[in-house]
N, C-alpha and C positions, 0 to 999 in steps of 0.2 A: 613641442606640445605637452604640458603639463596635466597630468591624469592625476585626478584626486579618487585615490585607492579607498579612502573609509569612503566616498559616496558609493562608489560600486559595492564595495563590500555590505553595505547595508542594502542597497538595491536586488543585490543576489540573495541574501537572506530572506527577503520580504518577496520574491520570487523565486523560488526553487523549481517551480514549472516552467517560467519560460528564461530561466537560466540555463541551460543544458550543457554548456560547454564554454570554452573562451570564447569562440569562434561568435556565439551565439552575442554573447557580451558586448563584444567589439563592436558588432556592426547594429544594436541595438542603441550603443552609445556614441557610434560614429567616429571611433577609434581604429587605426591601423591595428590589427592585429598581432604584427611583431610590435611593435611600440606598445601595447599594451601589456603584452606578455612580459616585456623588459622591465619597462616600468613598474609593473605590480611586482614581480620576483624582486628588485632591486628596496622596493620600498618596504615589501612584507615577508621578505624571506622565504617566500614558497611561493611555487607556481599558481597560477588564476587557478589551472585544470584542477590542480590538487584542491583547491579551497572551493571551487565548485562542487566538485564530489564530497568533501567534507561537509558542506552544507548541508546538502542535500541527503547524505544521510542521517545526519541531525534532525532532518525536517524528518524522514520515514522514521526514526526511533523516537521522536515526541508524537507523532499519530499515533504509532503502535501503542504509545503508554497511556496516551490520553484521550483515544476514541475508540469504536468497534470495530472501526471501516477494515474491509477486507481487503487482502493481496491486490486485487486488480481494480478497487477504488482509489487505493495511495498510487498504486502505479498510471493510473488515469491522469490524476492530480499532477503528475510530473511526465506526462505525455510519453511514457513507455508502456509495451506491454508487460502483463503480470511477470510473465515466464523470465523476460530481461531483468527487469526487478527482484524477482526472486532468488536469479545466481548471482547476480550482482550483488546483492546483501549481504548473502553466503560467504561469496569471496571476500568482503568488507569484513566481517563481523565472525564469521567461523561458525554463526547457527543459521538456521529457518527464522522468517520473521514470528513464526508461531514459537519457537522456542524461547527468542529475544524475548518475546511478552508474557509468557510464561516466568522466564527467569526474573524481569525487572521490572512485571507487573501485577497486576492482580491477576486471582486466576479466573478462570469463568465463572465459577459460582459468586465469587466476591465481586464480578460486575453484571451479576443480574441473570446467570445461566441457569437452567430450570433441568429437570430430568426427561428425558425424553415419555417416560412412563407418567408423567404427571397428567392426569384428566384435562387440564385446564388446556397445556400444549398441544394433546391429540384433539381437542375441540379446534383448536385454531387449524392446526395441519388439515383438519378434515374442511374446513371453510376456505382454507387456503386452495384446498384441493378442486373444489367448486369450481374457483375459477381459471382453473388452467385446462387447457385440451384434455381430451379423454387419456391419451398415450403419455403423457406428460403427470395428468394424476396416477394413473398407474405406476408410474417410475416413482414418485413421492410414497405412495402408500408402500411399494418395495422396500425402499430405505427406510421408513417409518419399521418395518415389519421386521427388519434385519437390527434393529435397535436393541432387540431383547438379548442377544447372543452378546452385543458389545454395547453398554451404556456408554451414552454420550452424554455431554451437557452442552444445551446451546440454546438460544431464545430466538432466532428466526431460521429459515431454509431459503435459500435464494436461488433462482433459476436465471440463468444468464446463455447466451447466446455467443458463440465462440465465432472469431472468424472465416472460420469455415463452413457455417450454419449448424454446426452441431450443439447440441444443447447440455449445459453442465449443471448439475444441481449442485450447489457448495452450503455450508452453515458457517454463519459469521456470529460466533459467542460475541454475546453482550453482556 
């Protein structure tokens, strides 16, 4: 059975969220996994698993440099937990995703971040807090209250629930 590796490579690049492993690629395309591995390695000079991992890393790097997406948003696109993606990214690159973004991309202020002490940001935070349950509003105000000691730039505050039902307040630089 002839396997068109260039077609597979194109599909993997276009579908980094679906192409989680060589096995997933084989099943999706109806190839026996062992045949796919051998044929891909013979034709491309690298394992398909390595190609998938490299492609997913390139995807994460591109998203980090071209968007304002947070780690958990990128992880979701790759069908991974954010802690797994963060650890994997650091193992592969030697830096965190935020360090990569800072070193290779625009700074927060160049991406449109503003200082928390700005009146327009405080107004937006007040408006956002009104839409949150009381306990979360207090958390939000406490975070803002602490900003005077540690100035930060950010454009949005984001609240998300973890799998265990805990809430985490994060900021996403824009």
